[in-house]
All heavy atoms as a GROMACS GRO file, in nm:
protein
  637
    1MET      N    1   8.164  10.671   7.501
    1MET     CA    2   8.123  10.768   7.600
    1MET      C    3   8.253  10.823   7.666
    1MET      O    4   8.342  10.750   7.695
    1MET     CB    5   8.037  10.711   7.707
    1MET     CG    6   8.012  10.798   7.820
    1MET     SD    7   7.895  10.734   7.938
    1MET     CE    8   7.988  10.628   8.036
    2LYS      N    9   8.248  10.961   7.678
    2LYS     CA   10   8.370  11.020   7.745
    2LYS      C   11   8.326  11.066   7.888
    2LYS      O   12   8.215  11.117   7.907
    2LYS     CB   13   8.409  11.149   7.662
    2LYS     CG   14   8.502  11.116   7.554
    2LYS     CD   15   8.550  11.240   7.498
    2LYS     CE   16   8.673  11.234   7.422
    2LYS     NZ   17   8.722  11.357   7.370
    3LEU      N   18   8.419  11.044   7.973
    3LEU     CA   19   8.396  11.098   8.113
    3LEU      C   20   8.464  11.228   8.128
    3LEU      O   21   8.569  11.255   8.075
    3LEU     CB   22   8.451  10.996   8.211
    3LEU     CG   23   8.394  10.857   8.220
    3LEU    CD1   24   8.481  10.776   8.317
    3LEU    CD2   25   8.250  10.861   8.259
    4SER      N   26   8.403  11.313   8.205
    4SER     CA   27   8.460  11.441   8.225
    4SER      C   28   8.579  11.438   8.324
    4SER      O   29   8.585  11.330   8.393
    4SER     CB   30   8.357  11.550   8.281
    4SER     OG   31   8.322  11.505   8.408
    5ARG      N   32   8.663  11.526   8.329
    5ARG     CA   33   8.776  11.522   8.421
    5ARG      C   34   8.735  11.510   8.567
    5ARG      O   35   8.781  11.421   8.643
    5ARG     CB   36   8.869  11.638   8.401
    5ARG     CG   37   8.997  11.638   8.473
    5ARG     CD   38   9.092  11.738   8.430
    5ARG     NE   39   9.117  11.765   8.296
    5ARG     CZ   40   9.195  11.693   8.210
    5ARG    NH1   41   9.265  11.595   8.275
    5ARG    NH2   42   9.211  11.717   8.091
    6PRO      N   43   8.640  11.589   8.611
    6PRO     CA   44   8.595  11.581   8.749
    6PRO      C   45   8.537  11.447   8.780
    6PRO      O   46   8.557  11.392   8.894
    6PRO     CB   47   8.491  11.695   8.771
    6PRO     CG   48   8.518  11.792   8.664
    6PRO     CD   49   8.576  11.712   8.553
    7ILE      N   50   8.454  11.391   8.695
    7ILE     CA   51   8.397  11.262   8.719
    7ILE      C   52   8.507  11.153   8.719
    7ILE      O   53   8.499  11.063   8.805
    7ILE     CB   54   8.288  11.227   8.611
    7ILE    CG1   55   8.175  11.329   8.620
    7ILE    CG2   56   8.240  11.081   8.624
    7ILE    CD1   57   8.093  11.313   8.743
    8SER      N   58   8.601  11.163   8.631
    8SER     CA   59   8.704  11.061   8.633
    8SER      C   60   8.787  11.068   8.761
    8SER      O   61   8.825  10.964   8.820
    8SER     CB   62   8.805  11.087   8.512
    8SER     OG   63   8.732  11.064   8.388
    9TRP      N   64   8.818  11.183   8.814
    9TRP     CA   65   8.885  11.198   8.934
    9TRP      C   66   8.805  11.153   9.053
    9TRP      O   67   8.852  11.085   9.143
    9TRP     CB   68   8.923  11.342   8.962
    9TRP     CG   69   9.054  11.381   8.900
    9TRP    CD1   70   9.075  11.466   8.788
    9TRP    CD2   71   9.189  11.333   8.927
    9TRP    NE1   72   9.202  11.469   8.758
    9TRP    CE2   73   9.281  11.387   8.836
    9TRP    CE3   74   9.238  11.242   9.021
    9TRP    CZ2   75   9.407  11.363   8.842
    9TRP    CZ3   76   9.374  11.218   9.023
    9TRP    CH2   77   9.459  11.279   8.934
   10PHE      N   78   8.673  11.176   9.048
   10PHE     CA   79   8.588  11.129   9.158
   10PHE      C   80   8.588  10.970   9.160
   10PHE      O   81   8.591  10.914   9.263
   10PHE     CB   82   8.443  11.180   9.133
   10PHE     CG   83   8.344  11.124   9.230
   10PHE    CD1   84   8.339  11.170   9.362
   10PHE    CD2   85   8.264  11.016   9.193
   10PHE    CE1   86   8.243  11.109   9.455
   10PHE    CE2   87   8.174  10.959   9.282
   10PHE     CZ   88   8.171  11.005   9.413
   11LEU      N   89   8.578  10.914   9.042
   11LEU     CA   90   8.568  10.762   9.035
   11LEU      C   91   8.712  10.705   9.082
   11LEU      O   92   8.708  10.604   9.158
   11LEU     CB   93   8.549  10.719   8.898
   11LEU     CG   94   8.400  10.747   8.849
   11LEU    CD1   95   8.394  10.702   8.704
   11LEU    CD2   96   8.300  10.678   8.932
   12LEU      N   97   8.815  10.767   9.040
   12LEU     CA   98   8.950  10.723   9.086
   12LEU      C   99   8.960  10.736   9.247
   12LEU      O  100   9.003  10.644   9.315
   12LEU     CB  101   9.060  10.798   9.016
   12LEU     CG  102   9.197  10.755   9.052
   12LEU    CD1  103   9.227  10.609   9.015
   12LEU    CD2  104   9.304  10.845   8.974
   13ALA      N  105   8.917  10.851   9.298
   13ALA     CA  106   8.932  10.877   9.436
   13ALA      C  107   8.834  10.778   9.513
   13ALA      O  108   8.875  10.733   9.624
   13ALA     CB  109   8.888  11.022   9.472
   14PHE      N  110   8.718  10.749   9.462
   14PHE     CA  111   8.631  10.649   9.519
   14PHE      C  112   8.700  10.518   9.534
   14PHE      O  113   8.685  10.441   9.633
   14PHE     CB  114   8.491  10.649   9.444
   14PHE     CG  115   8.397  10.544   9.506
   14PHE    CD1  116   8.313  10.590   9.607
   14PHE    CD2  117   8.391  10.418   9.470
   14PHE    CE1  118   8.227  10.498   9.663
   14PHE    CE2  119   8.305  10.325   9.526
   14PHE     CZ  120   8.223  10.371   9.631
   15GLY      N  121   8.762  10.476   9.420
   15GLY     CA  122   8.834  10.349   9.423
   15GLY      C  123   8.930  10.338   9.528
   15GLY      O  124   8.952  10.239   9.608
   16VAL      N  125   9.022  10.446   9.540
   16VAL     CA  126   9.128  10.448   9.642
   16VAL      C  127   9.065  10.444   9.782
   16VAL      O  128   9.111  10.381   9.867
   16VAL     CB  129   9.210  10.564   9.621
   16VAL    CG1  130   9.313  10.589   9.733
   16VAL    CG2  131   9.292  10.561   9.488
   17TRP      N  132   8.962  10.534   9.802
   17TRP     CA  133   8.895  10.547   9.928
   17TRP      C  134   8.840  10.413   9.978
   17TRP      O  135   8.855  10.370  10.096
   17TRP     CB  136   8.779  10.650   9.923
   17TRP     CG  137   8.697  10.660  10.038
   17TRP    CD1  138   8.576  10.606  10.055
   17TRP    CD2  139   8.724  10.720  10.162
   17TRP    NE1  140   8.523  10.635  10.186
   17TRP    CE2  141   8.614  10.703  10.255
   17TRP    CE3  142   8.836  10.797  10.204
   17TRP    CZ2  143   8.613  10.760  10.380
   17TRP    CZ3  144   8.835  10.841  10.333
   17TRP    CH2  145   8.722  10.827  10.422
   18SER      N  146   8.777  10.342   9.877
   18SER     CA  147   8.725  10.208   9.915
   18SER      C  148   8.835  10.113   9.964
   18SER      O  149   8.808  10.036  10.061
   18SER     CB  150   8.662  10.154   9.786
   18SER     OG  151   8.602  10.020   9.811
   19TRP      N  152   8.940  10.110   9.895
   19TRP     CA  153   9.056  10.024   9.938
   19TRP      C  154   9.105  10.065  10.081
   19TRP      O  155   9.124   9.979  10.166
   19TRP     CB  156   9.177  10.031   9.840
   19TRP     CG  157   9.155   9.926   9.738
   19TRP    CD1  158   9.078   9.931   9.621
   19TRP    CD2  159   9.205   9.796   9.739
   19TRP    NE1  160   9.090   9.815   9.556
   19TRP    CE2  161   9.167   9.725   9.618
   19TRP    CE3  162   9.288   9.728   9.829
   19TRP    CZ2  163   9.197   9.593   9.598
   19TRP    CZ3  164   9.324   9.591   9.809
   19TRP    CH2  165   9.276   9.524   9.688
   20VAL      N  166   9.125  10.194  10.103
   20VAL     CA  167   9.177  10.235  10.236
   20VAL      C  168   9.077  10.200  10.350
   20VAL      O  169   9.117  10.143  10.451
   20VAL     CB  170   9.194  10.391  10.227
   20VAL    CG1  171   9.223  10.442  10.372
   20VAL    CG2  172   9.305  10.420  10.140
   21ILE      N  173   8.954  10.228  10.324
   21ILE     CA  174   8.845  10.196  10.432
   21ILE      C  175   8.843  10.050  10.456
   21ILE      O  176   8.834  10.005  10.574
   21ILE     CB  177   8.708  10.253  10.382
   21ILE    CG1  178   8.714  10.407  10.385
   21ILE    CG2  179   8.592  10.204  10.469
   21ILE    CD1  180   8.745  10.460  10.517
   22TRP      N  181   8.824   9.966  10.354
   22TRP     CA  182   8.804   9.826  10.369
   22TRP      C  183   8.931   9.756  10.421
   22TRP      O  184   8.915   9.650  10.489
   22TRP     CB  185   8.739   9.760  10.247
   22TRP     CG  186   8.601   9.802  10.242
   22TRP    CD1  187   8.544   9.896  10.156
   22TRP    CD2  188   8.490   9.752  10.317
   22TRP    NE1  189   8.405   9.916  10.184
   22TRP    CE2  190   8.376   9.820  10.276
   22TRP    CE3  191   8.478   9.657  10.413
   22TRP    CZ2  192   8.242   9.796  10.325
   22TRP    CZ3  193   8.353   9.630  10.471
   22TRP    CH2  194   8.238   9.696  10.424
   23ILE      N  195   9.046   9.798  10.381
   23ILE     CA  196   9.168   9.741  10.441
   23ILE      C  197   9.169   9.760  10.589
   23ILE      O  198   9.201   9.672  10.665
   23ILE     CB  199   9.293   9.788  10.370
   23ILE    CG1  200   9.312   9.734  10.231
   23ILE    CG2  201   9.420   9.762  10.449
   23ILE    CD1  202   9.419   9.784  10.152
   24THR      N  203   9.139   9.883  10.629
   24THR     CA  204   9.133   9.919  10.777
   24THR      C  205   9.026   9.830  10.835
   24THR      O  206   9.052   9.773  10.952
   24THR     CB  207   9.102  10.062  10.791
   24THR    OG1  208   9.197  10.139  10.732
   24THR    CG2  209   9.097  10.096  10.939
   25PHE      N  210   8.918   9.813  10.780
   25PHE     CA  211   8.808   9.728  10.836
   25PHE      C  212   8.858   9.584  10.856
   25PHE      O  213   8.826   9.531  10.961
   25PHE     CB  214   8.682   9.736  10.757
   25PHE     CG  215   8.563   9.655  10.808
   25PHE    CD1  216   8.486   9.713  10.908
   25PHE    CD2  217   8.537   9.535  10.763
   25PHE    CE1  218   8.382   9.633  10.962
   25PHE    CE2  219   8.436   9.454  10.815
   25PHE     CZ  220   8.357   9.514  10.908
   26VAL      N  221   8.915   9.524  10.750
   26VAL     CA  222   8.960   9.390  10.755
   26VAL      C  223   9.062   9.371  10.863
   26VAL      O  224   9.059   9.270  10.940
   26VAL     CB  225   9.006   9.337  10.625
   26VAL    CG1  226   9.078   9.204  10.636
   26VAL    CG2  227   8.891   9.330  10.525
   27LYS      N  228   9.153   9.467  10.877
   27LYS     CA  229   9.257   9.459  10.993
   27LYS      C  230   9.184   9.464  11.124
   27LYS      O  231   9.223   9.383  11.214
   27LYS     CB  232   9.353   9.576  10.976
   27LYS     CG  233   9.448   9.568  10.871
   27LYS     CD  234   9.546   9.697  10.872
   27LYS     CE  235   9.640   9.694  10.760
   27LYS     NZ  236   9.723   9.810  10.756
   28ASN      N  237   9.085   9.548  11.140
   28ASN     CA  238   9.015   9.550  11.276
   28ASN      C  239   8.937   9.422  11.297
   28ASN      O  240   8.927   9.378  11.406
   28ASN     CB  241   8.929   9.670  11.278
   28ASN     CG  242   9.005   9.801  11.286
   28ASN    OD1  243   9.121   9.801  11.330
   28ASN    ND2  244   8.952   9.912  11.243
   29LEU      N  245   8.870   9.370  11.183
   29LEU     CA  246   8.800   9.254  11.195
   29LEU      C  247   8.887   9.130  11.236
   29LEU      O  248   8.848   9.056  11.322
   29LEU     CB  249   8.730   9.214  11.063
   29LEU     CG  250   8.645   9.090  11.058
   29LEU    CD1  251   8.524   9.111  11.142
   29LEU    CD2  252   8.605   9.068  10.912
   30TRP      N  253   9.007   9.129  11.188
   30TRP     CA  254   9.102   9.023  11.215
   30TRP      C  255   9.149   9.025  11.352
   30TRP      O  256   9.170   8.926  11.425
   30TRP     CB  257   9.226   9.030  11.120
   30TRP     CG  258   9.291   8.899  11.105
   30TRP    CD1  259   9.399   8.859  11.178
   30TRP    CD2  260   9.258   8.793  11.020
   30TRP    NE1  261   9.437   8.729  11.131
   30TRP    CE2  262   9.352   8.685  11.040
   30TRP    CE3  263   9.158   8.769  10.924
   30TRP    CZ2  264   9.349   8.567  10.972
   30TRP    CZ3  265   9.158   8.651  10.850
   30TRP    CH2  266   9.248   8.557  10.882
   31LYS      N  267   9.164   9.146  11.415
   31LYS     CA  268   9.214   9.158  11.546
   31LYS      C  269   9.098   9.171  11.656
   31LYS      O  270   9.118   9.191  11.772
   31LYS     CB  271   9.283   9.292  11.560
   31LYS     CG  272   9.416   9.307  11.483
   31LYS     CD  273   9.474   9.442  11.507
   31LYS     CE  274   9.569   9.479  11.392
   31LYS     NZ  275   9.623   9.612  11.412
   32ASP      N  276   8.970   9.145  11.603
   32ASP     CA  277   8.858   9.149  11.692
   32ASP      C  278   8.868   9.068  11.829
   32ASP      O  279   8.896   8.958  11.819
   32ASP     CB  280   8.735   9.116  11.623
   32ASP     CG  281   8.614   9.119  11.708
   32ASP    OD1  282   8.587   9.230  11.768
   32ASP    OD2  283   8.532   9.020  11.722
   33GLY      N  284   8.853   9.140  11.933
   33GLY     CA  285   8.864   9.072  12.059
   33GLY      C  286   8.724   9.067  12.133
   33GLY      O  287   8.721   9.024  12.253
   34SER      N  288   8.622   9.112  12.067
   34SER     CA  289   8.494   9.122  12.141
   34SER      C  290   8.419   8.990  12.139
   34SER      O  291   8.317   8.976  12.202
   34SER     CB  292   8.412   9.232  12.069
   34SER     OG  293   8.370   9.186  11.936
   35GLY      N  294   8.469   8.894  12.052
   35GLY     CA  295   8.391   8.770  12.050
   35GLY      C  296   8.295   8.761  11.923
   35GLY      O  297   8.228   8.662  11.915
   36LEU      N  298   8.280   8.866  11.855
   36LEU     CA  299   8.192   8.866  11.737
   36LEU      C  300   8.254   8.785  11.619
   36LEU      O  301   8.182   8.708  11.557
   36LEU     CB  302   8.162   9.004  11.700
   36LEU     CG  303   8.062   9.094  11.784
   36LEU    CD1  304   8.050   9.228  11.744
   36LEU    CD2  305   7.931   9.023  11.791
   37ALA      N  306   8.376   8.816  11.589
   37ALA     CA  307   8.443   8.760  11.478
   37ALA      C  308   8.489   8.609  11.495
   37ALA      O  309   8.502   8.535  11.401
   37ALA     CB  310   8.556   8.844  11.416
   38PHE      N  311   8.540   8.585  11.618
   38PHE     CA  312   8.592   8.459  11.647
   38PHE      C  313   8.528   8.406  11.781
   38PHE      O  314   8.499   8.485  11.871
   38PHE     CB  315   8.747   8.468  11.667
   38PHE     CG  316   8.812   8.520  11.543
   38PHE    CD1  317   8.855   8.648  11.519
   38PHE    CD2  318   8.841   8.420  11.446
   38PHE    CE1  319   8.914   8.692  11.405
   38PHE    CE2  320   8.907   8.468  11.325
   38PHE     CZ  321   8.943   8.592  11.308
   39ASP      N  322   8.498   8.281  11.785
   39ASP     CA  323   8.448   8.220  11.905
   39ASP      C  324   8.554   8.193  12.013
   39ASP      O  325   8.665   8.233  11.984
   39ASP     CB  326   8.361   8.093  11.874
   39ASP     CG  327   8.440   7.988  11.810
   39ASP    OD1  328   8.561   7.989  11.815
   39ASP    OD2  329   8.384   7.894  11.755
   40ASP      N  330   8.521   8.127  12.113
   40ASP     CA  331   8.614   8.105  12.225
   40ASP      C  332   8.725   8.014  12.186
   40ASP      O  333   8.839   8.022  12.236
   40ASP     CB  334   8.540   8.048  12.347
   40ASP     CG  335   8.449   8.149  12.407
   40ASP    OD1  336   8.470   8.268  12.392
   40ASP    OD2  337   8.347   8.101  12.474
   41ALA      N  338   8.700   7.926  12.087
   41ALA     CA  339   8.808   7.835  12.041
   41ALA      C  340   8.894   7.900  11.935
   41ALA      O  341   8.988   7.836  11.883
   41ALA     CB  342   8.743   7.710  11.974
   42GLY      N  343   8.862   8.020  11.889
   42GLY     CA  344   8.945   8.093  11.794
   42GLY      C  345   8.901   8.068  11.648
   42GLY      O  346   8.960   8.113  11.555
   43ASN      N  347   8.789   8.002  11.633
   43ASN     CA  348   8.726   7.977  11.498
   43ASN      C  349   8.642   8.098  11.449
   43ASN      O  350   8.577   8.162  11.523
   43ASN     CB  351   8.640   7.850  11.504
   43ASN     CG  352   8.718   7.733  11.541
   43ASN    OD1  353   8.832   7.711  11.494
   43ASN    ND2  354   8.663   7.641  11.621
   44PRO      N  355   8.656   8.119  11.317
   44PRO     CA  356   8.570   8.236  11.267
   44PRO      C  357   8.422   8.209  11.274
   44PRO      O  358   8.379   8.098  11.258
   44PRO     CB  359   8.611   8.244  11.116
   44PRO     CG  360   8.728   8.147  11.098
   44PRO     CD  361   8.732   8.061  11.221
   45THR      N  362   8.348   8.317  11.311
   45THR     CA  363   8.203   8.301  11.321
   45THR      C  364   8.138   8.345  11.185
   45THR      O  365   8.197   8.389  11.098
   45THR     CB  366   8.153   8.385  11.435
   45THR    OG1  367   8.183   8.525  11.403
   45THR    CG2  368   8.212   8.349  11.570
   46ALA      N  369   8.006   8.328  11.183
   46ALA     CA  370   7.924   8.380  11.069
   46ALA      C  371   7.942   8.526  11.052
   46ALA      O  372   7.955   8.578  10.936
   46ALA     CB  373   7.781   8.340  11.084
   47TYR      N  374   7.955   8.604  11.160
   47TYR     CA  375   7.983   8.746  11.154
   47TYR      C  376   8.110   8.772  11.076
   47TYR      O  377   8.113   8.864  10.998
   47TYR     CB  378   7.999   8.805  11.299
   47TYR     CG  379   8.026   8.948  11.305
   47TYR    CD1  380   7.925   9.046  11.311
   47TYR    CD2  381   8.161   8.994  11.316
   47TYR    CE1  382   7.953   9.188  11.317
   47TYR    CE2  383   8.188   9.122  11.329
   47TYR     CZ  384   8.089   9.221  11.325
   47TYR     OH  385   8.117   9.354  11.330
   48PHE      N  386   8.215   8.700  11.104
   48PHE     CA  387   8.343   8.716  11.038
   48PHE      C  388   8.326   8.691  10.889
   48PHE      O  389   8.372   8.764  10.805
   48PHE     CB  390   8.442   8.617  11.102
   48PHE     CG  391   8.574   8.626  11.020
   48PHE    CD1  392   8.670   8.720  11.046
   48PHE    CD2  393   8.598   8.526  10.928
   48PHE    CE1  394   8.794   8.718  10.986
   48PHE    CE2  395   8.724   8.523  10.856
   48PHE     CZ  396   8.813   8.627  10.887
   49TRP      N  397   8.267   8.574  10.856
   49TRP     CA  398   8.246   8.538  10.712
   49TRP      C  399   8.164   8.640  10.633
   49TRP      O  400   8.201   8.679  10.518
   49TRP     CB  401   8.200   8.401  10.690
   49TRP     CG  402   8.298   8.299  10.739
   49TRP    CD1  403   8.286   8.219  10.848
   49TRP    CD2  404   8.436   8.276  10.687
   49TRP    NE1  405   8.401   8.145  10.865
   49TRP    CE2  406   8.495   8.178  10.772
   49TRP    CE3  407   8.498   8.326  10.579
   49TRP    CZ2  408   8.622   8.130  10.742
   49TRP    CZ3  409   8.629   8.285  10.555
   49TRP    CH2  410   8.690   8.183  10.630
   50VAL      N  411   8.060   8.685  10.690
   50VAL     CA  412   7.978   8.782  10.621
   50VAL      C  413   8.047   8.913  10.597
   50VAL      O  414   8.047   8.967  10.485
   50VAL     CB  415   7.841   8.806  10.705
   50VAL    CG1  416   7.767   8.931  10.650
   50VAL    CG2  417   7.748   8.684  10.702
   51HIS      N  418   8.118   8.961  10.708
   51HIS     CA  419   8.189   9.092  10.681
   51HIS      C  420   8.309   9.071  10.595
   51HIS      O  421   8.344   9.168  10.525
   51HIS     CB  422   8.219   9.148  10.824
   51HIS     CG  423   8.094   9.200  10.887
   51HIS    ND1  424   8.018   9.124  10.955
   51HIS    CD2  425   8.049   9.333  10.886
   51HIS    CE1  426   7.915   9.198  10.998
   51HIS    NE2  427   7.937   9.323  10.957
   52LEU      N  428   8.377   8.959  10.598
   52LEU     CA  429   8.492   8.940  10.505
   52LEU      C  430   8.433   8.941  10.360
   52LEU      O  431   8.500   8.993  10.270
   52LEU     CB  432   8.567   8.811  10.546
   52LEU     CG  433   8.691   8.779  10.457
   52LEU    CD1  434   8.792   8.889  10.489
   52LEU    CD2  435   8.745   8.647  10.492
   53THR      N  436   8.326   8.873  10.339
   53THR     CA  437   8.268   8.872  10.204
   53THR      C  438   8.230   9.011  10.159
   53THR      O  439   8.250   9.053  10.042
   53THR     CB  440   8.133   8.788  10.203
   53THR    OG1  441   8.171   8.650  10.244
   53THR    CG2  442   8.068   8.782  10.070
   54LEU      N  443   8.169   9.100  10.247
   54LEU     CA  444   8.142   9.233  10.220
   54LEU      C  445   8.270   9.303  10.172
   54LEU      O  446   8.271   9.393  10.082
   54LEU     CB  447   8.077   9.309  10.333
   54LEU     CG  448   7.930   9.262  10.367
   54LEU    CD1  449   7.892   9.335  10.495
   54LEU    CD2  450   7.841   9.316  10.252
   55ALA      N  451   8.372   9.286  10.250
   55ALA     CA  452   8.500   9.354  10.222
   55ALA      C  453   8.557   9.308  10.089
   55ALA      O  454   8.603   9.396  10.007
   55ALA     CB  455   8.607   9.330  10.332
   56VAL      N  456   8.553   9.187  10.053
   56VAL     CA  457   8.607   9.136   9.926
   56VAL      C  458   8.527   9.198   9.814
   56VAL      O  459   8.580   9.244   9.713
   56VAL     CB  460   8.604   8.981   9.922
   56VAL    CG1  461   8.639   8.933   9.788
   56VAL    CG2  462   8.711   8.928  10.025
   57VAL      N  463   8.390   9.198   9.821
   57VAL     CA  464   8.309   9.254   9.719
   57VAL      C  465   8.336   9.401   9.703
   57VAL      O  466   8.354   9.454   9.594
   57VAL     CB  467   8.159   9.237   9.748
   57VAL    CG1  468   8.073   9.313   9.654
   57VAL    CG2  469   8.129   9.088   9.739
   58SER      N  470   8.360   9.474   9.814
   58SER     CA  471   8.394   9.611   9.811
   58SER      C  472   8.526   9.640   9.751
   58SER      O  473   8.550   9.734   9.677
   58SER     CB  474   8.381   9.675   9.948
   58SER     OG  475   8.250   9.671   9.993
   59PHE      N  476   8.626   9.548   9.775
   59PHE     CA  477   8.756   9.561   9.712
   59PHE      C  478   8.736   9.558   9.555
   59PHE      O  479   8.802   9.627   9.478
   59PHE     CB  480   8.850   9.448   9.749
   59PHE     CG  481   8.910   9.460   9.886
   59PHE    CD1  482   8.922   9.355   9.974
   59PHE    CD2  483   8.946   9.590   9.937
   59PHE    CE1  484   8.977   9.363  10.103
   59PHE    CE2  485   9.004   9.600  10.065
   59PHE     CZ  486   9.009   9.493  10.150
   60VAL      N  487   8.668   9.451   9.516
   60VAL     CA  488   8.644   9.434   9.368
   60VAL      C  489   8.574   9.548   9.311
   60VAL      O  490   8.616   9.607   9.204
   60VAL     CB  491   8.562   9.300   9.339
   60VAL    CG1  492   8.530   9.290   9.202
   60VAL    CG2  493   8.647   9.183   9.392
   61LEU      N  494   8.468   9.593   9.368
   61LEU     CA  495   8.389   9.705   9.317
   61LEU      C  496   8.481   9.838   9.316
   61LEU      O  497   8.479   9.912   9.217
   61LEU     CB  498   8.258   9.728   9.390
   61LEU     CG  499   8.154   9.626   9.375
   61LEU    CD1  500   8.039   9.655   9.457
   61LEU    CD2  501   8.114   9.611   9.229
   62GLY      N  502   8.552   9.861   9.419
   62GLY     CA  503   8.639   9.983   9.434
   62GLY      C  504   8.748   9.971   9.330
   62GLY      O  505   8.776  10.075   9.265
   63THR      N  506   8.799   9.851   9.301
   63THR     CA  507   8.892   9.839   9.194
   63THR      C  508   8.843   9.871   9.053
   63THR      O  509   8.901   9.939   8.974
   63THR     CB  510   8.956   9.696   9.200
   63THR    OG1  511   9.015   9.672   9.324
   63THR    CG2  512   9.064   9.674   9.085
   64VAL      N  513   8.721   9.817   9.022
   64VAL     CA  514   8.655   9.839   8.895
   64VAL      C  515   8.622   9.988   8.876
   64VAL      O  516   8.653  10.050   8.773
   64VAL     CB  517   8.532   9.753   8.885
   64VAL    CG1  518   8.452   9.796   8.756
   64VAL    CG2  519   8.565   9.603   8.876
   65VAL      N  520   8.564  10.053   8.980
   65VAL     CA  521   8.529  10.192   8.969
   65VAL      C  522   8.648  10.276   8.956
   65VAL      O  523   8.664  10.368   8.869
   65VAL     CB  524   8.442  10.238   9.098
   65VAL    CG1  525   8.430  10.389   9.103
   65VAL    CG2  526   8.310  10.168   9.091
   66GLY      N  527   8.757  10.251   9.030
   66GLY     CA  528   8.879  10.324   9.024
   66GLY      C  529   8.953  10.304   8.883
   66GLY      O  530   9.004  10.405   8.832
   67ALA      N  531   8.945  10.180   8.830
   67ALA     CA  532   8.992  10.157   8.702
   67ALA      C  533   8.923  10.235   8.593
   67ALA      O  534   8.981  10.284   8.494
   67ALA     CB  535   8.996  10.014   8.665
   68ILE      N  536   8.797  10.251   8.603
   68ILE     CA  537   8.710  10.323   8.510
   68ILE      C  538   8.753  10.473   8.512
   68ILE      O  539   8.771  10.539   8.410
   68ILE     CB  540   8.559  10.313   8.534
   68ILE    CG1  541   8.519  10.167   8.500
   68ILE    CG2  542   8.480  10.421   8.455
   68ILE    CD1  543   8.374  10.137   8.545
   69GLY      N  544   8.769  10.518   8.640
   69GLY     CA  545   8.816  10.665   8.652
   69GLY      C  546   8.962  10.681   8.593
   69GLY      O  547   8.981  10.786   8.525
   70LEU      N  548   9.049  10.585   8.622
   70LEU     CA  549   9.182  10.599   8.556
   70LEU      C  550   9.178  10.598   8.406
   70LEU      O  551   9.248  10.673   8.340
   70LEU     CB  552   9.263  10.485   8.617
   70LEU     CG  553   9.411  10.488   8.573
   70LEU    CD1  554   9.486  10.612   8.631
   70LEU    CD2  555   9.488  10.359   8.627
   71ARG      N  556   9.093  10.504   8.351
   71ARG     CA  557   9.085  10.502   8.201
   71ARG      C  558   9.024  10.629   8.148
   71ARG      O  559   9.073  10.682   8.041
   71ARG     CB  560   8.994  10.376   8.164
   71ARG     CG  561   9.063  10.249   8.188
   71ARG     CD  562   8.980  10.140   8.139
   71ARG     NE  563   8.972  10.144   7.991
   71ARG     CZ  564   8.896  10.062   7.921
   71ARG    NH1  565   8.829   9.969   7.973
   71ARG    NH2  566   8.892  10.072   7.788
   72GLY      N  567   8.933  10.693   8.218
   72GLY     CA  568   8.873  10.824   8.183
   72GLY      C  569   8.976  10.930   8.180
   72GLY      O  570   8.986  11.006   8.085
   73LEU      N  571   9.056  10.930   8.284
   73LEU     CA  572   9.180  11.034   8.288
   73LEU      C  573   9.276  11.011   8.175
   73LEU      O  574   9.320  11.107   8.114
   73LEU     CB  575   9.245  11.029   8.422
   73LEU     CG  576   9.161  11.088   8.539
   73LEU    CD1  577   9.236  11.060   8.669
   73LEU    CD2  578   9.139  11.240   8.520
   74ARG      N  579   9.309  10.881   8.148
   74ARG     CA  580   9.405  10.855   8.042
   74ARG      C  581   9.348  10.903   7.908
   74ARG      O  582   9.422  10.951   7.819
   74ARG     CB  583   9.442  10.707   8.041
   74ARG     CG  584   9.531  10.675   8.152
   74ARG     CD  585   9.567  10.523   8.140
   74ARG     NE  586   9.668  10.488   8.249
   74ARG     CZ  587   9.707  10.367   8.272
   74ARG    NH1  588   9.656  10.268   8.199
   74ARG    NH2  589   9.793  10.344   8.361
   75ALA      N  590   9.217  10.872   7.877
   75ALA     CA  591   9.158  10.914   7.758
   75ALA      C  592   9.155  11.061   7.740
   75ALA      O  593   9.174  11.111   7.631
   75ALA     CB  594   9.008  10.861   7.750
   76LEU      N  595   9.131  11.136   7.849
   76LEU     CA  596   9.124  11.281   7.844
   76LEU      C  597   9.272  11.331   7.812
   76LEU      O  598   9.286  11.432   7.743
   76LEU     CB  599   9.073  11.334   7.973
   76LEU     CG  600   8.929  11.329   7.995
   76LEU    CD1  601   8.893  11.363   8.141
   76LEU    CD2  602   8.853  11.418   7.899
   77ARG      N  603   9.373  11.263   7.868
   77ARG     CA  604   9.509  11.313   7.841
   77ARG      C  605   9.545  11.292   7.693
   77ARG      O  606   9.618  11.371   7.643
   77ARG     CB  607   9.607  11.238   7.935
   77ARG     CG  608   9.740  11.298   7.938
   77ARG     CD  609   9.831  11.225   8.027
   77ARG     NE  610   9.778  11.208   8.165
   77ARG     CZ  611   9.816  11.124   8.248
   77ARG    NH1  612   9.914  11.027   8.220
   77ARG    NH2  613   9.764  11.117   8.366
   78ARG      N  614   9.496  11.180   7.638
   78ARG     CA  615   9.534  11.154   7.495
   78ARG      C  616   9.467  11.253   7.401
   78ARG      O  617   9.520  11.287   7.297
   78ARG     CB  618   9.482  11.011   7.456
   78ARG     CG  619   9.594  10.914   7.502
   78ARG     CD  620   9.551  10.778   7.454
   78ARG     NE  621   9.517  10.698   7.567
   78ARG     CZ  622   9.415  10.618   7.580
   78ARG    NH1  623   9.332  10.600   7.475
   78ARG    NH2  624   9.391  10.563   7.687
   79THR      N  625   9.340  11.306   7.440
   79THR     CA  626   9.269  11.394   7.341
   79THR      C  627   9.313  11.536   7.363
   79THR      O  628   9.283  11.619   7.286
   79THR     CB  629   9.120  11.380   7.360
   79THR    OG1  630   9.084  11.410   7.499
   79THR    CG2  631   9.073  11.243   7.327
   80SER      N  632   9.380  11.565   7.474
   80SER     CA  633   9.418  11.708   7.507
   80SER      C  634   9.539  11.750   7.429
   80SER      O  635   9.622  11.678   7.398
   80SER     CB  636   9.441  11.729   7.652
   80SER     OG  637   9.322  11.702   7.726
   0.00000   0.00000   0.00000
């Protein structure tokens, strides 16, 4: 299957966007001062672990989707 150039660029952009958004989210989660992510003793809460898991899964999916887009662009370059 061949991906079109616009679809390949979209997938690559989605992968990059996913990394930018979730890196920002994890930084904010780590610095959380509201008491949601860390309890009074400084230990991570369930909120922290759930959201960290969501971020890790999103990193993996963003990487896979971005890699598919990159491979699509490389394949188009070889055939042009």
